[in-house]
All heavy atoms as an XYZ file, in Angstrom:
630
protein
N      -9.247     24.618     -3.822
C      -8.169     23.636     -3.837
C      -8.638     22.401     -4.597
O      -9.715     21.879     -4.340
C      -7.785     23.274     -2.400
C      -6.607     22.371     -2.324
S      -5.948     22.370     -0.648
C      -5.993     20.645     -0.323
N      -7.834     21.949     -5.512
C      -8.178     20.792     -6.329
C      -7.977     19.501     -5.530
O      -6.968     19.333     -4.858
C      -7.304     20.756     -7.586
C      -7.642     19.611     -8.514
C      -6.733     19.596     -9.714
C      -7.028     18.357    -10.535
N      -6.083     18.151    -11.593
N      -8.959     18.620     -5.616
C      -8.837     17.328     -4.954
C      -8.056     16.378     -5.850
O      -8.206     16.390     -7.062
C     -10.210     16.743     -4.665
C     -10.945     17.476     -3.574
C     -12.224     16.775     -3.179
O     -12.242     15.534     -3.135
O     -13.197     17.492     -2.926
N      -7.206     15.568     -5.237
C      -6.422     14.585     -5.973
C      -6.899     13.193     -5.598
O      -7.063     12.883     -4.427
C      -4.931     14.723     -5.659
C      -4.343     16.023     -6.111
N      -4.048     16.282     -7.423
C      -4.021     17.134     -5.426
C      -3.554     17.496     -7.533
N      -3.534     18.035     -6.336
N      -7.093     12.372     -6.601
C      -7.452     10.991     -6.337
C      -6.186     10.220     -6.001
O      -5.069     10.645     -6.320
C      -8.137     10.337     -7.543
O      -7.193     10.254     -8.625
C      -9.369     11.114     -7.984
N      -6.370      9.081     -5.381
C      -5.230      8.218     -5.082
C      -4.513      7.835     -6.367
O      -3.278      7.833     -6.432
C      -5.717      6.973     -4.329
C      -4.658      5.968     -3.920
C      -3.584      6.610     -3.054
C      -5.313      4.812     -3.189
N      -5.287      7.535     -7.392
C      -4.703      7.171     -8.688
C      -3.826      8.287     -9.241
O      -2.710      8.035     -9.728
C      -5.816      6.834     -9.677
C      -5.321      6.367    -11.019
C      -6.445      5.988    -11.971
O      -7.604      5.885    -11.535
O      -6.148      5.796    -13.160
N      -4.296      9.531     -9.153
C      -3.504     10.662     -9.644
C      -2.220     10.832     -8.829
O      -1.156     11.108     -9.384
C      -4.320     11.953     -9.583
C      -5.434     12.013    -10.599
C      -6.377     13.188    -10.354
O      -6.465     13.668     -9.198
O      -7.026     13.608    -11.321
N      -2.324     10.654     -7.521
C      -1.135     10.773     -6.662
C      -0.100      9.712     -7.004
O       1.098     10.011     -7.072
C      -1.537     10.666     -5.193
S      -2.473     12.081     -4.601
N      -0.546      8.492     -7.235
C       0.371      7.408     -7.594
C       1.015      7.708     -8.942
O       2.234      7.575     -9.104
C      -0.347      6.044     -7.609
C       0.540      4.963     -8.208
C      -0.800      5.661     -6.207
N       0.215      8.138     -9.892
C       0.740      8.456    -11.228
C       1.805      9.549    -11.144
O       2.890      9.434    -11.713
C      -0.394      8.874    -12.160
C       0.077      9.195    -13.572
C      -1.070      9.502    -14.526
N      -1.679      8.247    -14.936
C      -2.894      7.822    -14.560
N      -3.637      8.564    -13.778
N      -3.367      6.675    -14.973
N       1.503     10.626    -10.428
C       2.453     11.733    -10.296
C       3.737     11.294     -9.598
O       4.842     11.682     -9.994
C       1.816     12.888     -9.525
C       0.756     13.610    -10.301
C       0.031     14.649     -9.452
O       0.328     14.838     -8.276
N      -0.942     15.321    -10.055
N       3.592     10.473     -8.571
C       4.758      9.996     -7.844
C       5.636      9.111     -8.725
O       6.867      9.230     -8.716
C       4.330      9.236     -6.569
O       3.576     10.126     -5.743
C       5.526      8.708     -5.809
N       5.011      8.239     -9.511
C       5.786      7.392    -10.425
C       6.474      8.217    -11.510
O       7.632      7.959    -11.858
C       4.895      6.320    -11.056
C       4.576      5.137    -10.153
C       3.479      4.281    -10.760
C       5.815      4.318     -9.881
N       5.771      9.198    -12.042
C       6.383     10.080    -13.050
C       7.603     10.784    -12.457
O       8.657     10.865    -13.085
C       5.371     11.100    -13.569
C       4.254     10.526    -14.403
C       4.701     10.003    -15.760
O       5.854     10.274    -16.183
O       3.895      9.306    -16.402
N       7.462     11.275    -11.221
C       8.577     11.954    -10.558
C       9.727     10.966    -10.291
O      10.898     11.304    -10.476
C       8.113     12.602     -9.250
C       9.172     13.460     -8.594
C       8.658     14.280     -7.403
N       7.900     13.503     -6.444
C       6.587     13.653     -6.208
N       5.895     14.567     -6.859
N       5.967     12.910     -5.315
N       9.395      9.749     -9.890
C      10.410      8.715     -9.637
C      11.241      8.474    -10.899
O      12.470      8.479    -10.848
C       9.726      7.423     -9.178
C      10.656      6.234     -9.107
C      11.540      6.088     -8.041
C      10.656      5.259    -10.095
C      12.403      4.993     -7.975
C      11.511      4.165    -10.031
C      12.380      4.048     -8.972
O      13.232      2.967     -8.915
N      10.558      8.263    -12.028
C      11.286      7.996    -13.272
C      12.063      9.221    -13.746
O      13.173      9.091    -14.262
C      10.337      7.492    -14.362
C       9.938      6.060    -14.165
C       8.637      5.719    -13.825
C      10.867      5.038    -14.298
C       8.273      4.390    -13.639
C      10.521      3.710    -14.111
C       9.220      3.388    -13.778
N      11.526     10.408    -13.546
C      12.240     11.635    -13.907
C      13.509     11.773    -13.076
O      14.578     12.106    -13.591
C      11.345     12.852    -13.693
C      11.989     14.158    -14.073
C      11.067     15.324    -13.808
C      11.824     16.605    -14.119
N      11.211     17.762    -13.504
N      13.386     11.472    -11.763
C      14.535     11.591    -10.867
C      15.637     10.585    -11.189
O      16.791     10.790    -10.817
C      14.103     11.426     -9.404
C      13.300     12.613     -8.893
O      13.261     13.663     -9.572
O      12.694     12.482     -7.810
N      15.286      9.508    -11.874
C      16.299      8.525    -12.269
C      17.241      9.076    -13.330
O      18.334      8.554    -13.539
C      15.638      7.248    -12.800
C      15.014      6.327    -11.776
C      14.294      5.177    -12.464
C      16.056      5.790    -10.808
N      16.793     10.120    -14.028
C      17.596     10.789    -15.061
C      18.183      9.795    -16.057
O      19.382      9.823    -16.361
C      18.696     11.639    -14.414
C      18.149     12.771    -13.580
C      19.222     13.609    -12.914
O      20.399     13.170    -12.850
O      18.875     14.705    -12.465
N      17.343      8.875    -16.527
C      17.768      7.944    -17.562
C      18.391      6.658    -17.057
O      18.648      5.750    -17.844
N      18.694      6.581    -15.775
C      19.254      5.345    -15.214
C      18.217      4.230    -15.325
O      17.019      4.467    -15.233
C      19.634      5.534    -13.739
C      20.795      6.459    -13.510
C      22.113      5.901    -14.027
O      22.351      4.688    -13.876
O      22.887      6.684    -14.583
N      18.680      3.018    -15.518
C      17.764      1.889    -15.605
C      17.348      1.464    -14.201
O      18.054      1.701    -13.221
C      18.412      0.692    -16.333
O      19.581      0.314    -15.627
C      18.747      1.039    -17.767
N      16.200      0.849    -14.138
C      15.674      0.372    -12.865
C      14.963     -0.950    -13.086
O      14.650     -1.315    -14.219
C      14.716      1.408    -12.238
O      14.377      0.976    -10.919
C      13.448      1.585    -13.060
N      14.722     -1.655    -12.028
C      13.940     -2.885    -12.103
C      13.226     -3.078    -10.775
O      13.511     -2.387     -9.799
C      14.837     -4.097    -12.400
O      15.732     -4.306    -11.328
N      12.291     -3.998    -10.754
C      11.568     -4.286     -9.521
C      10.552     -3.241     -9.129
O      10.169     -3.154     -7.960
N      10.098     -2.457    -10.101
C       9.144     -1.380     -9.810
C       7.827     -1.948     -9.288
O       7.225     -1.384     -8.371
C       8.917     -0.480    -11.045
C       7.818      0.537    -10.808
C      10.220      0.218    -11.417
N       7.400     -3.063     -9.850
C       6.134     -3.674     -9.419
C       6.150     -3.938     -7.915
O       5.254     -3.508     -7.180
C       5.901     -4.970    -10.196
C       4.668     -5.707     -9.798
C       4.564     -6.713     -8.893
C       3.350     -5.486    -10.277
N       3.269     -7.140     -8.778
C       2.497     -6.398     -9.627
C       2.800     -4.603    -11.200
C       1.129     -6.454     -9.863
C       1.435     -4.670    -11.446
C       0.626     -5.576    -10.775
N       7.160     -4.643     -7.443
C       7.261     -4.987     -6.018
C       7.464     -3.739     -5.167
O       6.911     -3.622     -4.072
C       8.399     -5.987     -5.792
C       8.472     -6.519     -4.388
C       7.237     -7.298     -3.951
O       6.624     -7.991     -4.783
O       6.877     -7.202     -2.756
N       8.252     -2.799     -5.661
C       8.499     -1.561     -4.925
C       7.192     -0.808     -4.676
O       6.914     -0.373     -3.555
C       9.471     -0.662     -5.702
C       9.722      0.679     -5.052
S      10.645      1.833     -6.099
C       9.427      2.223     -7.361
N       6.383     -0.669     -5.716
C       5.124      0.062     -5.591
C       4.143     -0.687     -4.691
O       3.515     -0.092     -3.810
C       4.499      0.343     -6.981
C       3.093      0.902     -6.855
C       5.383      1.300     -7.769
N       4.019     -1.993     -4.889
C       3.104     -2.765     -4.051
C       3.483     -2.661     -2.580
O       2.613     -2.457     -1.724
C       3.072     -4.225     -4.484
C       2.337     -4.512     -5.790
C       2.315     -6.010     -6.053
C       0.937     -3.966     -5.774
N       4.744     -2.779     -2.276
C       5.192     -2.676     -0.884
C       4.936     -1.280     -0.326
O       4.522     -1.135      0.819
C       6.678     -3.001     -0.771
O       6.911     -4.345     -1.066
N       5.201     -0.271     -1.128
C       5.034      1.106     -0.675
C       3.571      1.450     -0.412
O       3.272      2.275      0.460
C       5.619      2.072     -1.710
N       2.670      0.817     -1.129
C       1.239      1.094     -0.970
C       0.602      0.134      0.031
O      -0.210      0.545      0.866
C       0.515      1.010     -2.335
C      -0.990      1.082     -2.165
C       1.009      2.103     -3.261
N       0.985     -1.132     -0.029
C       0.315     -2.151      0.769
C       0.541     -1.962      2.274
O      -0.407     -2.048      3.063
C       0.778     -3.539      0.333
C      -0.153     -4.643      0.777
C       0.167     -5.968      0.098
O       1.356     -6.308     -0.063
O      -0.797     -6.647     -0.267
N       1.764     -1.699      2.679
C       2.061     -1.548      4.109
C       1.228     -0.426      4.749
O       0.533     -0.672      5.731
C       3.544     -1.322      4.354
C       3.859     -0.992      5.815
C       5.310     -0.636      6.026
N       6.158     -1.799      6.074
C       6.278     -2.594      7.130
N       5.602     -2.350      8.218
N       7.073     -3.631      7.100
N       1.289      0.799      4.239
C       0.494      1.850      4.888
C      -1.008      1.589      4.795
O      -1.756      1.947      5.708
C       0.895      3.140      4.166
C       1.596      2.717      2.931
C       2.121      1.342      3.165
N      -1.466      0.962      3.708
C      -2.881      0.642      3.586
C      -3.298     -0.308      4.702
O      -4.320     -0.101      5.362
C      -3.183      0.012      2.220
C      -4.634     -0.416      2.066
S      -5.006     -1.129      0.445
C      -3.849     -2.478      0.349
N      -2.499     -1.347      4.925
C      -2.805     -2.301      5.990
C      -2.796     -1.622      7.351
O      -3.686     -1.858      8.179
C      -1.797     -3.453      5.962
C      -1.855     -4.370      4.747
C      -0.639     -5.291      4.721
C      -3.147     -5.171      4.725
N      -1.818     -0.772      7.586
C      -1.718     -0.085      8.876
C      -2.912      0.842      9.120
O      -3.493      0.838     10.210
C      -0.407      0.700      8.955
C       0.815     -0.191      9.011
C       2.123      0.555      8.846
O       2.142      1.687      8.309
O       3.151     -0.010      9.255
N      -3.289      1.595      8.114
C      -4.401      2.529      8.266
C      -5.716      1.786      8.456
O      -6.507      2.118      9.352
C      -4.475      3.497      7.054
C      -5.777      4.275      7.042
C      -3.286      4.448      7.065
N      -5.952      0.780      7.632
C      -7.214      0.031      7.734
C      -7.289     -0.706      9.068
O      -8.336     -0.715      9.709
C      -7.389     -0.936      6.542
C      -8.553     -1.879      6.768
C      -7.602     -0.141      5.260
N      -6.191     -1.289      9.505
C      -6.180     -1.979     10.790
C      -6.464     -0.995     11.928
O      -7.199     -1.318     12.865
C      -4.841     -2.685     10.993
C      -4.765     -3.738     12.079
C      -5.800     -4.839     11.863
C      -3.376     -4.342     12.129
N      -5.926      0.198     11.808
C      -6.214      1.242     12.800
C      -7.679      1.636     12.793
O      -8.301      1.791     13.847
N      -8.234      1.785     11.598
C      -9.660      2.125     11.473
C     -10.546      1.038     12.071
O     -11.608      1.322     12.605
C     -10.043      2.312     10.003
C      -9.507      3.546      9.373
C     -10.377      4.695      9.758
N      -9.843      5.898      9.155
C     -10.479      7.037      9.171
N     -11.646      7.128      9.743
N      -9.930      8.091      8.639
N     -10.070     -0.201     11.959
C     -10.825     -1.345     12.493
C     -10.476     -1.586     13.961
O     -10.894     -2.590     14.537
C     -10.537     -2.592     11.666
N      -9.716     -0.675     14.555
C      -9.308     -0.755     15.962
C      -8.652     -2.103     16.282
O      -8.894     -2.698     17.323
C     -10.499     -0.480     16.879
C     -11.062      0.899     16.671
C     -12.287      1.173     17.525
O     -13.048      0.268     17.849
N     -12.458      2.427     17.884
N      -7.827     -2.577     15.351
C      -7.087     -3.817     15.540
C      -7.875     -5.085     15.288
O      -7.329     -6.181     15.372
N      -9.142     -4.959     14.930
C      -9.984     -6.129     14.672
C      -9.683     -6.652     13.266
O     -10.050     -6.034     12.266
C     -11.463     -5.749     14.811
C     -12.389     -6.922     14.625
O     -12.256     -7.705     13.691
N     -13.356     -7.025     15.520
N      -9.000     -7.791     13.210
C      -8.575     -8.335     11.926
C      -9.741     -8.746     11.042
O      -9.683     -8.582      9.826
C      -7.624     -9.514     12.135
C      -6.288     -9.095     12.689
C      -5.337    -10.254     12.818
O      -5.487    -11.284     12.165
N      -4.327    -10.096     13.654
N     -10.789     -9.266     11.630
C     -11.961     -9.658     10.839
C     -12.573     -8.433     10.170
O     -12.920     -8.464      8.985
C     -13.008    -10.349     11.713
O     -12.512    -11.574     12.197
N     -12.704     -7.350     10.933
C     -13.269     -6.116     10.377
C     -12.330     -5.517      9.327
O     -12.780     -5.055      8.279
C     -13.532     -5.107     11.502
C     -14.086     -3.805     11.035
C     -15.498     -3.943     10.470
N     -15.935     -2.662      9.961
C     -16.394     -2.458      8.738
N     -16.534     -3.463      7.906
N     -16.742     -1.261      8.347
N     -11.025     -5.539      9.597
C     -10.052     -5.004      8.639
C     -10.109     -5.784      7.339
O     -10.096     -5.193      6.250
C      -8.643     -5.041      9.226
N     -10.188     -7.110      7.427
C     -10.274     -7.941      6.222
C     -11.543     -7.613      5.445
O     -11.527     -7.548      4.210
C     -10.249     -9.422      6.598
N     -12.626     -7.380      6.173
C     -13.890     -7.029      5.523
C     -13.767     -5.691      4.795
O     -14.199     -5.549      3.646
C     -14.999     -6.947      6.580
C     -16.374     -6.650      6.016
C     -17.413     -6.579      7.125
O     -17.368     -7.407      8.054
O     -18.271     -5.679      7.047
N     -13.163     -4.711      5.448
C     -12.967     -3.391      4.837
C     -12.124     -3.512      3.567
O     -12.423     -2.898      2.543
C     -12.296     -2.419      5.832
C     -13.249     -2.091      6.982
C     -11.843     -1.133      5.133
C     -12.589     -1.370      8.148
N     -11.078     -4.331      3.648
C     -10.177     -4.518      2.506
C     -10.776     -5.386      1.411
O     -10.335     -5.337      0.266
C      -8.858     -5.138      2.982
C      -7.980     -4.236      3.844
C      -6.913     -5.055      4.552
C      -7.366     -3.132      3.009
N     -11.759     -6.200      1.784
C     -12.353     -7.107      0.798
C     -11.490     -8.326      0.544
O     -11.467     -8.851     -0.572
N     -10.745     -8.746      1.586
C      -9.905     -9.924      1.462
C     -10.231    -10.896      2.597
O     -10.857    -10.514      3.587
C      -8.393     -9.582      1.485
C      -7.983     -8.921      2.809
C      -8.026     -8.710      0.290
C      -6.485     -8.666      2.942
N      -9.774    -12.108      2.450
C      -9.953    -13.141      3.462
C      -9.094    -12.815      4.686
O      -7.991    -12.285      4.555
C      -9.545    -14.486      2.828
C      -9.709    -15.642      3.752
O      -8.929    -15.803      4.688
N     -10.711    -16.458      3.484
N      -9.587    -13.154      5.868
C      -8.847    -12.876      7.098
C      -7.488    -13.586      7.116
O      -6.496    -13.038      7.596
C      -9.666    -13.274      8.318
C      -9.073    -12.777      9.610
C      -9.982    -13.030     10.763
N     -10.229    -14.460     10.892
C     -10.377    -15.098     12.036
N     -10.310    -14.432     13.159
N     -10.592    -16.383     12.071
N      -7.425    -14.797      6.587
C      -6.144    -15.512      6.524
C      -5.156    -14.790      5.610
O      -3.961    -14.736      5.897
C      -6.342    -16.957      6.064
C      -7.012    -17.802      7.123
O      -6.898    -17.531      8.311
N      -7.733    -18.820      6.694
N      -5.667    -14.239      4.516
C      -4.820    -13.453      3.612
C      -4.288    -12.226      4.345
O      -3.107    -11.887      4.235
C      -5.604    -13.032      2.356
O      -6.074    -14.200      1.693
C      -4.751    -12.200      1.409
N      -5.156    -11.576      5.106
C      -4.732    -10.410      5.887
C      -3.639    -10.808      6.871
O      -2.628    -10.117      6.986
C      -5.920     -9.797      6.631
C      -5.567     -8.662      7.600
C      -4.922     -7.493      6.870
C      -6.804     -8.219      8.369
N      -3.818    -11.890      7.570
C      -2.806    -12.348      8.541
C      -1.454    -12.582      7.866
O      -0.411    -12.212      8.404
C      -3.264    -13.638      9.221
C      -4.210    -13.394     10.338
C      -4.282    -14.614     11.250
N      -5.533    -14.583     11.963
C      -6.404    -15.565     12.014
N      -6.169    -16.698     11.394
N      -7.515    -15.441     12.696
N      -1.480    -13.207      6.684
C      -0.230    -13.446      5.954
C       0.453    -12.133      5.595
O       1.673    -12.002      5.692
C      -0.495    -14.259      4.695
C      -0.824    -15.706      4.964
C      -1.137    -16.443      3.677
C      -1.650    -17.844      3.971
N      -2.078    -18.535      2.751
N      -0.342    -11.158      5.169
C       0.224     -9.860      4.802
C       0.781     -9.142      6.027
O       1.841     -8.522      5.968
C      -0.816     -9.009      4.081
C      -1.157     -9.560      2.704
C      -2.165     -8.699      1.987
C      -2.463     -9.243      0.608
N      -1.305     -9.258     -0.280
N       0.079     -9.222      7.147
C       0.561     -8.607      8.380
C       1.872     -9.258      8.814
O       2.799     -8.560      9.247
C      -0.490     -8.724      9.493
C      -1.786     -7.951      9.281
C      -2.774     -8.249     10.409
C      -1.556     -6.463      9.140
N       1.962    -10.568      8.698
C       3.203    -11.277      9.017
C       4.326    -10.860      8.067
O       5.453    -10.608      8.500
C       3.015    -12.796      8.941
C       2.239    -13.354     10.117
O       2.093    -12.643     11.141
O       1.760    -14.495     10.012
N       4.001    -10.788      6.776
C       5.000    -10.416      5.769
C       5.623     -9.049      6.071
O       6.835     -8.872      5.955
C       4.358    -10.409      4.378
C       5.256     -9.902      3.297
N       6.276    -10.664      2.773
C       5.302     -8.708      2.665
C       6.911     -9.961      1.859
N       6.339     -8.771      1.767
N       4.784     -8.092      6.450
C       5.256     -6.728      6.730
C       5.603     -6.531      8.203
O       5.944     -5.423      8.607
C       4.222     -5.704      6.278
C       4.073     -5.630      4.786
C       2.950     -6.144      4.145
C       5.066     -5.069      3.998
C       2.810     -6.094      2.774
C       4.946     -5.013      2.613
C       3.807     -5.527      2.018
O       3.685     -5.471      0.653
N       5.477     -7.592      8.990
C       5.756     -7.536     10.441
C       4.963     -6.422     11.113
O       5.505     -5.628     11.884
C       7.255     -7.396     10.679
C       8.056     -8.558     10.124
C       9.548     -8.395     10.311
O      10.042     -7.325     10.639
N      10.271     -9.473     10.088
N       3.673     -6.398     10.812
C       2.767     -5.418     11.411
C       2.045     -6.102     12.555
O       1.443     -7.158     12.388
C       1.740     -4.899     10.381
C       2.455     -4.177      9.232
C       0.714     -3.995     11.048
C       1.563     -3.829      8.067
N       2.111     -5.491     13.728
C       1.432     -6.039     14.901
C      -0.023     -5.589     14.899
O      -0.324     -4.421     14.702
C       2.094     -5.535     16.195
C       3.558     -5.884     16.301
C       3.754     -7.347     16.556
C       5.237     -7.641     16.756
N       5.590     -8.995     16.440
N      -0.904     -6.550     15.107
C      -2.338     -6.245     15.120
C      -2.749     -5.712     16.479
O      -2.178     -5.973     17.480
C      -3.148     -7.493     14.785
């Protein structure tokens, strides 16, 4: 079984998204993709850190205050 990188999965999903549009115009792809990736990433990492925001921020490589803002933005309970 071939392993897929996250990058390959994102690329394939975007290609399929644009194909499914069948020529229709779209906008806001940047925000759509960031939201679609950022929310589950935060949820999974926070789970891995057993709800410890300091540890989750460390895993993500971001400041704890930045993590808190993102959790608030997505209404994710720590």
